[in-house]
C-alpha positions in Angstrom: 114.7 23.1 133.5 118.3 22.8 132.5 120.8 25.5 131.8 124.4 24.9 130.7 125.8 24.9 134.2 126.2 21.2 134.7 123.3 20.8 137.2 119.6 21.4 137.6 119.2 25.1 137.2 116.0 25.4 139.1 117.6 24.0 142.2 120.9 25.8 141.7 119.4 29.2 141.2 117.0 28.7 144.1 120.1 28.0 146.3 121.8 31.2 145.0 118.8 33.3 146.0 118.4 31.6 149.4 122.1 32.0 150.3 122.7 35.5 149.0 119.3 37.0 149.8 117.9 35.2 152.9 114.1 35.4 153.1 113.5 35.5 149.4 112.5 32.6 147.2 112.9 31.9 143.5 109.7 32.0 141.6 111.2 31.3 138.2 114.1 32.1 135.8 114.8 32.5 132.1 117.9 32.9 130.0 118.6 36.3 128.6 119.9 36.6 125.0 122.8 38.8 123.9 125.6 37.8 126.2 128.8 37.2 124.3 131.4 36.8 127.1 129.0 35.7 129.8 125.9 33.5 130.3 123.1 35.7 131.6 119.8 34.7 133.4 116.9 36.7 134.8 115.8 35.4 138.2 112.3 36.3 139.3 112.2 36.4 143.1 109.5 36.9 145.8 110.4 39.1 148.7 109.4 38.3 152.3 106.6 40.9 152.1 105.1 39.3 149.0 106.6 41.8 146.6 108.6 40.7 143.6 111.9 41.7 142.0 113.8 40.5 139.0 117.6 40.0 139.4 120.2 39.4 136.8 122.8 36.7 137.3 125.9 36.9 135.1 128.2 33.9 134.8 131.6 34.9 133.4 133.0 32.9 130.5 136.2 30.9 130.4 138.3 33.7 128.7 137.3 36.2 131.3 138.0 33.7 134.2 141.4 32.8 132.7 142.3 36.5 132.4 141.1 37.3 135.9 140.2 34.5 138.3 138.7 37.1 140.6 136.5 38.7 138.0 133.2 38.2 139.8 134.6 39.8 143.0 136.2 42.7 141.0 133.0 43.4 138.9 131.0 43.4 142.1 133.4 45.9 143.7 133.5 48.1 140.7 129.7 48.2 140.2 129.2 49.0 143.9 131.6 52.0 143.6 129.9 53.2 140.4 126.4 52.8 141.8 127.2 54.7 144.9 128.6 57.4 142.8 125.4 57.8 140.9 126.3 56.2 137.6 123.5 54.4 135.7 124.7 50.9 136.4 123.0 47.8 137.8 123.3 47.7 141.6 125.2 44.6 142.6 123.6 42.5 145.4 126.0 39.6 145.6 128.7 37.4 144.0 130.4 34.1 144.2 134.1 34.1 143.2 134.9 30.6 144.5 132.3 28.5 142.6 130.7 27.4 145.8 127.1 27.9 144.6 127.5 27.4 140.8 130.2 25.7 138.8 131.6 29.0 137.7 131.9 32.5 139.3 129.0 34.9 138.9 127.7 38.3 140.0 124.1 39.0 141.0 122.6 42.4 140.0 119.4 44.3 140.3 117.6 44.4 137.0 117.8 47.8 135.1 114.7 48.7 133.1 115.3 49.8 129.5 116.0 48.6 126.0 119.1 48.6 123.8 116.8 49.9 121.0 115.8 53.6 120.8 114.0 55.8 118.2 116.3 58.7 118.9 117.9 60.4 115.9 121.5 59.1 115.6 123.0 62.6 116.4 121.1 62.8 119.7 122.0 59.2 120.5 125.7 59.9 119.9 125.6 63.1 122.0 124.2 61.2 125.0 126.7 58.4 124.5 129.6 60.9 124.4 128.3 62.5 127.6 128.1 59.2 129.4 131.6 58.1 128.4 133.0 61.5 129.4 131.2 61.1 132.8 132.8 57.7 133.3 136.3 59.1 132.5 135.7 62.0 134.9 135.0 59.7 137.9 137.5 60.5 140.7 137.9 57.1 142.4 141.4 56.0 141.3 142.5 54.9 144.7 139.5 52.7 145.2 139.8 51.3 141.7 143.5 50.2 141.9 142.5 46.5 141.6 141.6 47.1 137.9 144.2 46.2 135.2 146.0 48.9 133.2 145.0 49.4 129.6 148.5 50.4 128.6 149.8 47.0 129.7 147.1 45.3 127.6 147.9 47.4 124.5 151.7 47.0 125.0 151.3 43.2 125.0 149.2 43.5 121.9 151.8 45.7 120.1 154.6 43.3 121.2 152.8 40.2 120.0 153.7 38.6 116.7 151.4 37.1 114.1 152.6 34.0 112.1 150.3 35.1 109.2 149.4 38.8 109.4 146.0 39.7 108.0 147.1 41.8 105.1 143.6 42.6 104.0 143.1 44.4 107.3 146.6 46.1 107.0 147.9 44.3 110.0 151.5 44.6 108.9 151.2 48.4 108.5 149.2 48.8 111.7 151.9 46.8 113.7 154.7 48.8 112.1 153.2 52.2 113.0 152.3 51.2 116.5 155.8 49.7 117.1 157.3 53.0 115.9 155.1 55.1 118.2 154.8 53.0 121.3 154.7 53.8 124.2 152.3 56.7 123.7 152.6 59.7 126.0 150.0 59.9 128.8 148.2 63.0 127.5 145.0 62.7 129.5 146.1 61.0 132.7 144.8 57.8 134.2 141.1 57.4 134.2 138.4 54.7 134.6 137.7 53.0 131.3 134.6 50.9 130.5 136.4 48.7 128.0 133.4 47.7 125.9 131.4 50.8 125.4 129.1 49.9 122.4 125.4 50.2 121.6 124.7 46.7 122.8 125.8 47.5 126.3 123.6 50.6 126.7 120.0 50.9 127.8 117.5 53.6 126.7 114.2 54.6 128.2 112.0 57.5 127.1 114.7 58.9 124.9 117.3 58.9 127.7 120.4 56.7 128.1 119.5 55.0 131.4 121.9 52.1 131.8 125.5 51.1 131.1 126.0 47.3 131.3 128.8 44.7 131.2 131.8 46.1 133.0 134.0 43.0 133.0 136.5 44.6 130.6 136.9 47.8 132.8 140.5 49.1 133.2 142.5 52.1 134.2 144.5 54.2 131.8 144.4 56.6 128.9 140.8 57.5 128.1 141.5 57.7 124.4 141.9 53.9 124.4 138.2 53.6 125.5 137.2 56.2 122.9 139.0 54.4 120.1 137.4 51.0 121.0 134.0 52.7 121.1 134.6 54.3 117.8 135.3 51.0 116.0 132.1 49.6 117.5 130.2 52.6 116.1 131.8 52.0 112.7 130.4 48.5 112.8 127.0 49.7 113.9 126.5 53.0 112.1 129.5 53.8 109.9 132.6 56.0 109.9 130.7 59.3 110.0 129.0 58.3 113.3 132.4 57.4 114.8 133.8 60.8 113.8 130.7 62.6 115.2 131.1 60.7 118.4 134.7 61.7 118.8 133.8 65.4 118.3 131.0 65.2 120.8 133.3 63.4 123.3 136.0 66.0 122.8 133.6 68.8 123.4 132.2 67.2 126.6 135.5 66.0 128.1 138.0 68.6 127.0 140.4 65.7 126.3 143.5 66.1 124.1 142.6 64.0 121.1 145.9 64.4 119.2 146.9 60.8 119.7 143.5 59.3 118.8 144.6 58.0 115.4 147.2 55.9 117.1 144.8 54.6 119.7 142.4 53.8 116.8 145.2 51.7 115.3 145.5 49.9 118.7 141.7 49.3 118.7 142.0 48.0 115.1 144.8 45.6 116.0 142.8 44.4 119.1 139.9 43.6 116.8 142.1 41.8 114.3 143.2 39.4 117.1 139.8 39.0 118.8 137.0 39.1 116.1 138.0 35.8 114.5 137.0 34.1 117.7 133.5 35.6 117.8 130.6 33.5 116.6 129.5 35.6 113.6 127.7 34.6 110.5 129.5 35.1 107.1 127.5 38.2 106.1 128.1 40.0 109.5 131.8 39.1 109.3 132.1 40.6 105.8 130.3 43.8 106.8 132.5 44.2 109.9 135.7 43.7 108.0 134.6 46.2 105.4 133.9 48.8 108.1 137.2 48.0 109.9 139.2 48.5 106.7 137.7 52.0 106.3 138.4 52.8 110.0 142.0 51.5 109.8 142.9 53.3 106.6 141.6 56.6 108.0 143.7 56.0 111.2 146.8 55.2 109.2 146.4 58.3 107.0 146.1 60.5 110.1 148.8 58.7 112.1 151.3 58.8 109.2 151.4 55.1 108.6 
């Protein structure tokens, strides 16, 4: 069976299992859908005692590799720290940062049970999401996580960038003007661990409980309101503006964070999306819906931030 790795995947994945987990053998594999920035495969393995275990192999995409050539190593290090600290993340079992086993870097993880779908009422879902994000931001491991990038550096580069043809429908000119006026923002909540892509598609649920937080390749250190703002825009796309506002209130109650600069970080999240979303493979209807939601989000942030 072939997979887009430039070689026979059966042989390649069998070699990964043999090298990283001596004594195991590969019984089979399958591609997992839903990965946007990475190719994901489930590897079904047989243990020496005859037991079985499914592992997940994530191969990082070209954009992530260009941004951080050591992304596989760094994701492994981060997940190991988080797993040992008791966060609901996949336990990492191996990685290859030098493309010695596959043509591109990858990280190998234990499979987490659960589903991104849940029948929970939205309010309960948002409460658990807010509690999980507050728990991430409360993690006291800054010295161990110093290898992660700074979110302020990423946003500063975004604010300083220029667009040859600003997206006026998305108020890009007004967003840029307000951010240029306000930047740099004061560090009101200190430097914390940020997930970087905290949205419903990266969360697993089981029995009405949030049981897994996936896809940490965008993790960074910095102001937690950046993480909150990016999550809010994702919630606008998924559930609407009222859900994003309810999430912010629940997060504020859980974390005790100073939310006074949240409208400005919302504008940063909106600008980030203006630059990134056009590169996503979206159908026309989804793109229209997301742009409509983002306009509402942006106008609300501009009104609150005085733009």
